[in-house]
RORO-835589 format. One line per 4 residues: their letters; for each residue x, y, z of C-alpha. Coordinates in Angstrom, 1 decimal. Example, Ala and Ser with C-alpha at 12.3 -4.5 7.8 and 13.67 -1.06 7.14 Angstrom:
% residues 2
as	12.3:-4.5:7.8 ~ 13.7:-1.1:7.1
% end
This chain:
% residues 566
xxxx	14.2:12.0:27.5 ~ 12.9:14.7:25.4 ~ 12.3:14.5:21.6 ~ 15.1:16.9:20.7
xxxx	17.5:14.7:22.8 ~ 16.2:11.7:20.8 ~ 17.1:13.3:17.5 ~ 20.5:13.9:18.7
xxxx	20.8:10.3:19.8 ~ 19.8:9.2:16.5 ~ 22.2:11.5:14.7 ~ 25.0:9.9:16.4
xxxx	23.8:6.4:15.7 ~ 23.5:7.5:12.1 ~ 27.1:8.6:12.1 ~ 28.5:5.5:13.6
xxxx	30.5:3.0:11.6 ~ 30.1:-0.6:11.7 ~ 31.9:-3.7:10.2 ~ 31.2:-7.4:10.0
xxxx	31.7:-8.0:13.7 ~ 29.9:-4.9:15.0 ~ 27.3:-4.4:12.2 ~ 24.9:-3.1:15.2
xxxx	26.4:0.0:16.8 ~ 26.6:-0.6:20.5 ~ 23.4:0.3:22.2 ~ 21.2:0.1:19.1
xxxx	20.0:-3.5:19.0 ~ 16.5:-4.1:19.8 ~ 13.1:-2.1:20.0 ~ 14.0:-0.8:23.6
xxxx	16.3:1.6:21.8 ~ 13.2:3.7:20.7 ~ 11.3:3.5:23.9 ~ 12.3:6.9:24.6
xxxx	9.9:8.2:22.1 ~ 7.1:7.1:24.6 ~ 7.3:10.5:26.2 ~ 4.7:11.2:29.0
xxxx	4.2:14.6:27.9 ~ 2.7:13.3:24.6 ~ -0.1:11.9:26.8 ~ -2.9:14.6:26.9
xxxx	-4.0:13.4:30.2 ~ -0.7:14.6:31.7 ~ -1.7:18.2:30.8 ~ -4.3:20.2:32.8
xxxx	-5.9:22.8:30.9 ~ -7.1:26.1:32.6 ~ -10.3:26.7:30.5 ~ -12.2:25.8:27.3
xxxx	-13.2:28.0:24.4 ~ -15.6:26.7:21.9 ~ -15.9:27.9:18.4 ~ -18.7:27.3:15.9
xxxx	-18.4:28.0:12.4 ~ -21.3:28.7:10.1 ~ -22.2:28.8:6.6 ~ -24.9:31.4:7.2
xxxx	-23.2:33.9:9.7 ~ -20.3:34.8:11.6 ~ -18.3:32.2:13.7 ~ -19.8:32.1:17.3
xxxx	-17.3:32.1:20.2 ~ -18.2:30.9:23.8 ~ -15.9:30.9:27.0 ~ -13.5:33.3:25.8
xxxx	-12.9:34.9:29.3 ~ -9.7:36.9:28.5 ~ -10.7:38.1:25.0 ~ -8.1:36.1:23.0
xxxx	-10.3:35.4:20.1 ~ -11.0:37.7:17.3 ~ -13.7:36.8:14.5 ~ -14.0:38.3:10.9
xxxx	-16.9:36.3:9.3 ~ -15.6:32.8:9.7 ~ -11.9:33.8:9.9 ~ -11.1:33.2:13.6
xxxx	-7.6:34.2:15.0 ~ -6.7:33.4:18.7 ~ -3.6:35.4:20.4 ~ -2.6:33.8:23.6
xxxx	0.9:35.3:23.9 ~ 0.2:37.7:26.7 ~ -1.1:35.0:29.0 ~ 0.1:31.8:30.7
xxxx	-3.1:29.8:30.4 ~ -3.3:26.6:28.7 ~ -6.4:26.7:26.8 ~ -8.6:23.9:25.3
xxxx	-10.3:24.8:22.0 ~ -13.4:22.9:20.8 ~ -14.0:23.5:17.0 ~ -17.3:22.5:15.4
xxxx	-19.6:23.7:12.7 ~ -19.1:24.2:8.9 ~ -17.6:27.1:6.8 ~ -16.4:27.1:3.1
xxxx	-14.7:30.4:3.6 ~ -13.0:30.5:7.0 ~ -10.0:29.4:9.2 ~ -8.7:28.8:12.7
xxxx	-5.4:30.4:13.6 ~ -3.6:30.6:17.0 ~ -0.6:32.4:18.3 ~ 0.4:31.0:21.6
xxxx	3.4:30.6:24.0 ~ 1.6:27.6:25.8 ~ 0.5:24.2:25.4 ~ -3.2:24.0:23.8
xxxx	-5.7:21.4:22.6 ~ -7.9:21.5:19.6 ~ -10.9:19.1:19.8 ~ -12.6:18.7:16.3
xxxx	-16.1:17.9:16.8 ~ -17.7:17.3:13.2 ~ -16.0:20.1:11.7 ~ -16.0:21.0:8.3
xxxx	-13.6:23.9:7.3 ~ -12.3:25.3:3.9 ~ -9.7:28.2:3.6 ~ -9.8:29.1:-0.1
xxxx	-6.4:31.1:0.3 ~ -4.5:29.2:2.9 ~ -4.4:26.6:5.9 ~ -7.8:25.7:7.3
xxxx	-6.1:25.4:10.8 ~ -2.9:27.3:11.4 ~ -1.2:26.8:14.8 ~ 1.9:29.3:15.0
xxxx	2.4:28.1:18.7 ~ 5.6:26.1:19.0 ~ 4.5:24.2:22.2 ~ 2.8:20.9:22.1
xxxx	-0.7:20.9:20.4 ~ -3.0:18.0:21.3 ~ -5.7:17.2:18.5 ~ -8.6:15.1:19.8
xxxx	-11.0:14.0:17.1 ~ -14.5:13.3:17.6 ~ -17.1:12.7:15.0 ~ -16.3:13.0:11.1
xxxx	-14.1:16.3:10.4 ~ -12.9:17.8:6.9 ~ -10.3:20.3:6.2 ~ -9.4:21.9:2.9
xxxx	-7.0:24.5:1.6 ~ -7.0:26.6:-1.5 ~ -4.9:26.3:-4.5 ~ -3.0:29.4:-3.6
xxxx	-1.9:30.7:-0.2 ~ -2.0:34.3:1.1 ~ 0.4:34.0:3.9 ~ 2.1:36.9:5.8
xxxx	5.6:37.3:4.8 ~ 7.1:36.7:8.2 ~ 5.1:33.3:8.8 ~ 5.2:29.7:7.7
xxxx	1.9:28.1:6.4 ~ 2.9:24.7:5.0 ~ -0.2:22.8:4.8 ~ -4.0:22.7:5.1
xxxx	-3.5:21.7:8.6 ~ -0.1:23.3:9.7 ~ 1.7:23.7:13.1 ~ 4.9:25.3:14.2
xxxx	4.7:23.0:17.3 ~ 4.1:19.2:17.9 ~ 0.9:17.7:16.7 ~ -0.3:14.7:18.8
xxxx	-3.5:13.2:17.6 ~ -5.9:11.2:19.7 ~ -9.5:10.3:20.2 ~ -11.8:7.9:18.2
xxxx	-13.1:10.3:15.4 ~ -11.9:10.8:11.9 ~ -10.3:13.7:10.0 ~ -10.0:14.0:6.1
xxxx	-7.7:16.5:4.7 ~ -7.5:17.5:1.1 ~ -4.9:20.0:-0.1 ~ -4.4:21.3:-3.5
xxxx	-2.0:24.2:-2.6 ~ 0.4:22.7:-0.5 ~ 0.9:19.8:1.9 ~ -2.0:18.1:3.6
xxxx	-0.8:17.8:7.4 ~ 2.6:19.3:8.4 ~ 4.5:20.3:11.5 ~ 7.7:22.1:11.9
xxxx	8.4:19.9:14.9 ~ 6.9:16.3:15.1 ~ 3.6:14.6:14.3 ~ 2.5:11.7:16.5
xxxx	-0.8:9.5:15.8 ~ -2.3:7.6:18.8 ~ -5.3:6.0:20.0 ~ -8.2:4.8:17.4
xxxx	-8.2:7.9:15.2 ~ -8.7:7.7:11.3 ~ -6.8:10.2:9.3 ~ -6.8:10.5:5.6
xxxx	-4.5:13.1:4.2 ~ -4.1:13.7:0.5 ~ -2.4:16.4:-1.5 ~ -2.2:17.4:-5.1
xxxx	0.6:19.8:-4.5 ~ 2.7:18.9:-1.9 ~ 3.3:16.0:0.8 ~ 0.6:14.3:2.4
xxxx	2.1:14.3:5.9 ~ 5.4:16.0:7.0 ~ 6.8:16.1:10.3 ~ 10.1:18.0:10.2
xxxx	11.5:16.2:13.4 ~ 9.6:13.0:13.4 ~ 6.6:11.2:12.2 ~ 5.4:8.6:14.9
xxxx	2.4:6.2:14.3 ~ 1.4:4.5:17.6 ~ -2.0:3.4:16.4 ~ -5.2:4.3:14.5
xxxx	-5.8:4.1:10.9 ~ -3.7:6.4:8.5 ~ -4.0:7.0:4.9 ~ -1.6:9.2:2.9
xxxx	-2.0:10.1:-0.5 ~ 0.6:12.3:-2.7 ~ 0.1:12.7:-6.5 ~ 2.4:15.8:-7.2
xxxx	6.0:15.0:-8.7 ~ 8.9:14.8:-6.3 ~ 6.4:14.8:-3.2 ~ 6.1:12.2:-0.5
xxxx	3.4:10.4:1.3 ~ 5.0:10.4:4.7 ~ 8.2:12.4:5.2 ~ 10.5:13.8:7.9
xxxx	13.9:15.5:8.0 ~ 14.8:13.3:10.8 ~ 13.0:10.2:12.1 ~ 9.9:8.0:11.0
xxxx	8.6:5.2:13.3 ~ 5.8:3.0:13.2 ~ 4.9:1.1:16.5 ~ 1.3:0.3:15.6
xxxx	-1.8:1.1:13.9 ~ -2.8:0.4:10.0 ~ -1.1:2.8:7.6 ~ -1.8:2.9:3.9
xxxx	0.6:5.2:1.6 ~ -0.2:5.8:-2.1 ~ 2.0:8.0:-4.2 ~ 1.9:8.6:-8.1
xxxx	4.0:11.8:-8.8 ~ 6.9:11.6:-11.2 ~ 9.9:13.3:-11.2 ~ 10.7:17.1:-11.0
xxxx	13.8:19.5:-10.9 ~ 14.9:20.8:-7.5 ~ 16.5:24.1:-8.3 ~ 17.9:24.0:-4.5
xxxx	19.8:20.6:-5.1 ~ 20.0:21.4:-8.9 ~ 18.9:17.8:-9.6 ~ 15.9:15.9:-10.6
xxxx	14.1:14.3:-7.6 ~ 11.5:11.3:-7.6 ~ 8.7:10.8:-5.2 ~ 8.7:8.3:-2.1
xxxx	6.0:6.6:-0.3 ~ 7.7:7.1:3.1 ~ 11.1:9.3:3.4 ~ 13.3:9.5:6.4
xxxx	16.1:11.8:6.2 ~ 17.9:10.4:9.3 ~ 16.4:7.0:10.4 ~ 13.5:4.7:9.5
xxxx	12.0:2.2:12.2 ~ 9.3:-0.3:11.8 ~ 8.5:-1.8:15.2 ~ 4.7:-2.9:14.8
xxxx	1.3:-2.3:13.2 ~ 0.9:-2.7:9.4 ~ 2.2:-0.3:6.7 ~ 1.3:-0.7:3.1
xxxx	3.3:1.5:0.5 ~ 2.5:1.8:-3.3 ~ 4.3:4.1:-5.7 ~ 3.7:4.2:-9.4
xxxx	5.6:7.4:-10.1 ~ 8.6:7.4:-12.4 ~ 11.8:6.9:-10.6 ~ 9.9:6.6:-7.4
xxxx	10.9:4.9:-4.0 ~ 8.5:2.9:-1.8 ~ 10.5:3.5:1.5 ~ 13.7:5.8:1.3
xxxx	16.0:6.6:4.2 ~ 19.1:8.6:4.1 ~ 20.5:6.8:7.2 ~ 20.0:3.3:8.7
xxxx	16.6:1.5:8.5 ~ 15.4:-1.1:11.3 ~ 12.7:-3.5:10.7 ~ 11.9:-5.0:14.1
xxxx	8.2:-6.1:13.8 ~ 5.0:-5.4:12.1 ~ 4.0:-6.1:8.7 ~ 5.3:-4.1:5.8
xxxx	4.4:-4.3:2.2 ~ 5.8:-2.3:-0.5 ~ 5.0:-2.5:-4.3 ~ 6.7:-0.1:-6.7
xxxx	5.8:-0.1:-10.5 ~ 7.2:3.1:-11.8 ~ 9.7:3.1:-14.3 ~ 13.3:4.3:-13.9
xxxx	14.5:7.8:-15.0 ~ 18.0:9.0:-16.2 ~ 19.8:12.5:-16.1 ~ 19.1:15.5:-18.2
xxxx	20.3:15.2:-21.8 ~ 21.8:18.7:-21.4 ~ 23.4:18.5:-17.9 ~ 20.3:19.0:-16.1
xxxx	18.4:22.0:-14.8 ~ 15.2:23.7:-16.2 ~ 17.2:24.5:-19.7 ~ 17.0:20.8:-20.5
xxxx	14.4:18.3:-20.0 ~ 15.0:14.9:-18.2 ~ 16.2:12.0:-20.5 ~ 13.8:9.4:-19.6
xxxx	15.8:6.1:-19.7 ~ 15.0:2.5:-19.8 ~ 15.8:0.2:-16.9 ~ 18.8:-1.1:-18.8
xxxx	20.6:2.3:-19.1 ~ 19.4:4.5:-16.3 ~ 21.6:5.5:-13.4 ~ 21.3:3.0:-10.6
xxxx	20.8:5.9:-8.2 ~ 17.8:7.1:-9.9 ~ 15.6:4.0:-10.2 ~ 12.3:2.9:-9.2
xxxx	13.3:1.0:-6.1 ~ 11.1:-0.6:-3.2 ~ 13.1:-0.1:-0.2 ~ 16.3:2.1:-0.3
xxxx	18.5:3.2:2.5 ~ 21.8:5.0:2.4 ~ 22.9:3.7:5.6 ~ 22.9:0.1:7.2
xxxx	19.8:-2.1:7.0 ~ 18.9:-4.2:9.9 ~ 16.0:-6.8:9.9 ~ 15.3:-8.6:13.0
xxxx	11.3:-9.3:13.2 ~ 8.0:-8.9:11.4 ~ 7.1:-9.3:7.8 ~ 8.7:-7.5:5.0
xxxx	7.4:-7.9:1.4 ~ 8.8:-5.8:-1.4 ~ 8.3:-5.8:-5.1 ~ 9.7:-3.4:-7.8
xxxx	9.0:-3.6:-11.5 ~ 12.2:-2.2:-12.8 ~ 15.0:-1.8:-10.3 ~ 16.0:-3.3:-6.9
xxxx	13.6:-4.4:-4.5 ~ 15.8:-3.8:-1.5 ~ 18.9:-1.8:-1.4 ~ 21.4:-0.6:1.1
xxxx	24.3:1.7:0.5 ~ 25.8:0.3:3.6 ~ 25.6:-3.2:5.1 ~ 22.4:-5.6:5.4
xxxx	22.0:-7.7:8.5 ~ 18.9:-10.2:8.7 ~ 18.5:-11.8:12.1 ~ 14.9:-12.7:12.0
xxxx	11.5:-12.1:10.3 ~ 10.2:-12.9:7.0 ~ 11.5:-11.3:4.1 ~ 10.2:-11.5:0.4
xxxx	11.9:-9.4:-2.4 ~ 11.0:-9.6:-6.0 ~ 12.3:-7.5:-8.7 ~ 13.8:-7.1:-12.5
xxxx	17.1:-6.1:-11.0 ~ 18.9:-7.4:-7.9 ~ 16.1:-8.5:-5.5 ~ 18.4:-7.7:-2.3
xxxx	21.5:-5.7:-2.9 ~ 24.1:-4.3:-0.3 ~ 26.8:-1.8:-1.2 ~ 28.7:-3.4:1.7
xxxx	28.6:-6.6:3.7 ~ 25.4:-8.8:3.9 ~ 25.1:-11.0:6.7 ~ 21.8:-13.8:7.2
xxxx	22.0:-15.1:10.6 ~ 18.3:-16.1:10.9 ~ 14.8:-15.7:9.6 ~ 13.1:-16.6:6.3
xxxx	14.5:-14.9:3.3 ~ 13.3:-15.0:-0.3 ~ 15.2:-12.9:-3.0 ~ 13.9:-13.5:-6.3
xxxx	15.1:-11.6:-9.4 ~ 13.7:-11.9:-12.8 ~ 16.6:-10.0:-14.4 ~ 19.6:-10.1:-12.2
xxxx	21.2:-11.7:-9.1 ~ 18.9:-12.9:-6.1 ~ 21.1:-11.8:-3.1 ~ 23.9:-9.6:-4.3
xxxx	26.6:-8.1:-1.9 ~ 29.3:-5.7:-3.2 ~ 31.1:-6.6:-0.1 ~ 31.3:-10.1:1.6
xxxx	28.2:-12.2:1.7 ~ 27.6:-14.3:4.9 ~ 25.1:-17.0:5.2 ~ 25.3:-18.2:8.8
xxxx	21.7:-19.2:9.5 ~ 18.0:-18.9:8.8 ~ 16.5:-20.2:5.5 ~ 17.2:-18.5:2.2
xxxx	15.4:-19.1:-1.1 ~ 17.5:-17.3:-3.8 ~ 16.5:-17.1:-7.5 ~ 18.6:-15.2:-10.2
xxxx	17.7:-14.7:-13.9 ~ 20.1:-17.1:-15.3 ~ 22.9:-16.3:-17.9 ~ 25.8:-14.6:-16.2
xxxx	23.9:-14.1:-12.9 ~ 24.0:-16.0:-9.8 ~ 21.4:-16.8:-7.1 ~ 23.8:-15.6:-4.3
xxxx	26.6:-13.1:-5.4 ~ 29.5:-11.6:-3.7 ~ 32.0:-9.1:-5.0 ~ 34.6:-11.8:-6.1
xxxx	36.1:-9.1:-8.5 ~ 36.8:-6.8:-5.7 ~ 38.4:-9.6:-3.5 ~ 35.4:-10.5:-1.5
xxxx	33.8:-13.8:-1.1 ~ 30.5:-15.6:-0.2 ~ 30.8:-17.5:3.1 ~ 28.4:-20.3:3.8
xxxx	28.6:-21.6:7.2 ~ 25.2:-22.5:8.3 ~ 21.5:-22.1:7.4 ~ 19.0:-23.8:5.0
xxxx	19.7:-22.7:1.3 ~ 17.6:-23.5:-1.8 ~ 19.2:-21.4:-4.8 ~ 18.2:-21.6:-8.4
xxxx	21.3:-20.3:-10.3 ~ 24.3:-21.4:-8.4 ~ 26.5:-19.5:-6.0 ~ 29.4:-17.1:-6.6
xxxx	32.4:-18.8:-7.7 ~ 35.2:-19.1:-5.2 ~ 32.8:-19.3:-2.2 ~ 34.0:-20.5:1.2
xxxx	31.6:-23.4:1.9 ~ 32.2:-24.5:5.5 ~ 28.7:-26.2:5.5 ~ 28.3:-28.9:2.7
xxxx	26.3:-27.8:-0.2 ~ 24.8:-30.2:-3.0 ~ 23.7:-29.5:-6.6 ~ 21.2:-30.9:-9.1
xxxx	21.9:-30.1:-12.7 ~ 18.4:-29.0:-13.6 ~ 14.9:-28.2:-12.0 ~ 11.2:-28.1:-13.2
xxxx	9.5:-24.8:-13.6 ~ 6.4:-23.9:-11.6 ~ 6.7:-26.9:-9.5 ~ 6.6:-27.4:-5.7
xxxx	9.9:-28.8:-4.3 ~ 10.1:-30.1:-0.6 ~ 13.5:-29.9:1.3 ~ 13.7:-32.0:4.3
xxxx	16.5:-31.2:6.8 ~ 16.4:-33.4:9.7 ~ 12.8:-33.6:10.9 ~ 12.0:-30.1:9.3
xxxx	10.2:-30.0:5.8 ~ 10.2:-26.7:3.9 ~ 8.4:-26.2:0.6 ~ 9.7:-24.2:-2.4
xxxx	7.6:-23.1:-5.4 ~ 9.8:-22.6:-8.5 ~ 9.2:-19.7:-11.0 ~ 8.6:-19.9:-14.6
xxxx	12.4:-19.1:-15.1 ~ 15.6:-18.7:-13.3 ~ 19.3:-19.8:-13.4 ~ 20.1:-23.4:-14.5
xxxx	21.8:-25.0:-11.5 ~ 19.7:-25.9:-8.4 ~ 22.0:-25.6:-5.0 ~ 20.8:-26.8:-1.5
xxxx	22.5:-26.9:1.7 ~ 21.5:-27.3:5.2 ~ 22.9:-28.3:8.9 ~ 22.6:-31.9:7.7
xxxx	22.4:-33.2:4.1 ~ 19.0:-32.3:2.7 ~ 16.5:-34.5:0.9 ~ 14.9:-33.0:-2.0
xxxx	11.6:-34.0:-3.9 ~ 10.0:-32.6:-7.0 ~ 6.2:-32.4:-7.8 ~ 5.1:-32.6:-4.2
xxxx	2.0:-31.6:-2.7 ~ 1.4:-29.8:0.8 ~ -1.6:-30.6:2.7 ~ -1.2:-28.0:5.4
xxxx	1.4:-25.5:6.7 ~ 1.8:-21.8:6.6 ~ 2.5:-19.9:3.0 ~ 5.0:-17.5:3.0
xxxx	7.0:-15.3:0.4 ~ 3.9:-14.3:-1.7 ~ 3.1:-18.0:-1.8 ~ 6.4:-19.3:-3.0
xxxx	7.1:-21.0:0.3 ~ 5.6:-23.3:2.9 ~ 6.7:-23.8:6.5 ~ 5.5:-26.3:8.8
xxxx	3.7:-28.4:6.2 ~ 3.5:-32.1:5.3 ~ 4.7:-32.9:1.8 ~ 3.2:-35.9:0.0
xxxx	3.9:-37.5:-3.4 ~ 6.6:-36.3:-5.9 ~ 9.8:-37.9:-6.8 ~ 13.4:-37.7:-5.2
xxxx	16.0:-35.4:-6.8 ~ 19.4:-36.8:-7.0 ~ 22.0:-34.6:-5.5 ~ 25.8:-34.2:-6.1
xxxx	28.4:-32.5:-4.1 ~ 28.9:-28.9:-4.9 ~ 32.3:-27.2:-4.4 ~ 33.4:-23.5:-4.8
xxxx	35.3:-24.4:-7.9 ~ 32.0:-25.5:-9.5 ~ 30.3:-22.2:-8.5 ~ 29.5:-20.1:-11.5
xxxx	29.0:-21.3:-15.0 ~ 25.5:-21.3:-16.7 ~ 23.3:-19.3:-14.4 ~ 26.4:-18.3:-12.4
xx	29.0:-15.4:-12.8 ~ 32.6:-16.6:-14.2
% end
């Protein structure tokens, strides 16, 4: 399947509705859904090039050209322009040397490849590399390469030039070399089609004016080491108008820009580490996202998001922001608000998706200092993986249904609910550790005021702060009237032992549940086992010492109260 067809498929998926019984649209479940991205045409070995042109840039003289048998290349100092629109030849270009006042620009109707071979190139008035061709462009990295743009762009009126390295067509990176792109006038790396990173390449893209990396149709990371940094207000580390997919590699995204007024949408907008306008997919590799910008997001998706593998770590430390005090727009500056008064849609959130959120495998760790750690404007379904969410607001929040069927889930809030569903909340399996702030909040919340319920029919639960009043508890739950702070607890269900480290504060009531009645001990030590949830949990360990905790039956009528919502 071609990439354009993939985008159409994803659009259909994003538009599909879903409910409790069919929370995953037909044909979507599992990583095989996205195997169509693995297009053979993106493999450079599948393309035969007709001949090679080598361009050597120079600080002391004009750029030198070798192998230009059809006279495609024009040179003005170190400003090199290629016009391959009158031929059908697929040309491979080797770019090497150094210039602080040059560029490489191509016009082509054919596939092409750029091998960057220890290239250092700066264009003070625009893109260092500018591909105006709309066919695939293979970029092979060899040695250490550096590209820079200028703070202002002198771009022809009829053309685009959106980045220090810009392409109208697809950019597919391969090789074993490195590329450092530093942008001060626009984005660092951009394609008006899609960007794909493979092999063992190392790419460091940073911009103080635009996005670090933008692929209009998609950004796909299959391998390599990728660093994306954006410091301008409202800009993104990695962004696509459609699809962002991580299949492998090691990606680090750092964003620090605050808010800015977007005149096109007549609203203030914040930055994001990763932004997908259609679908976000995490299938493999490592992804680390940090955002310190006011109102910024770690990962933001306008449609559904899928976590199906890999290791994802998100840390958002920015404060929230509110609306303009005079109605918005350049005439009135923003009313910078505290986290207690800000519009919830404009908070500094860790992971936010406007569609459904599906977590089935991998590790997902999200921390947010001032708003939700994980939020979905649709449904949330967790069927596997390890999830840790910590925030000052709700740790995990869904506007619709929330379902936990499997996996290890920790939702820790220091100022609100742990798990909070604005529809029904279903705990059917897995291991759930939920902590609320106390007072009127609960560890696991459902929208009782709206006629919804919390349903507990399975799983293992350790909840500090009680469960929503009126819950349907078809699996027996038990409670202890108090618990000790900063203490390791063991919870034994059958032959399985879990460890839970309590925080320094939280809701009053301790509620536990399991397929069989759990045994709980306080003040235990663990000699082995695997630590999870940022050190708040242990699985597979052996507990010793401590004292037994007395448990009493816990019913839905006793839900709420201190540490629970009335």
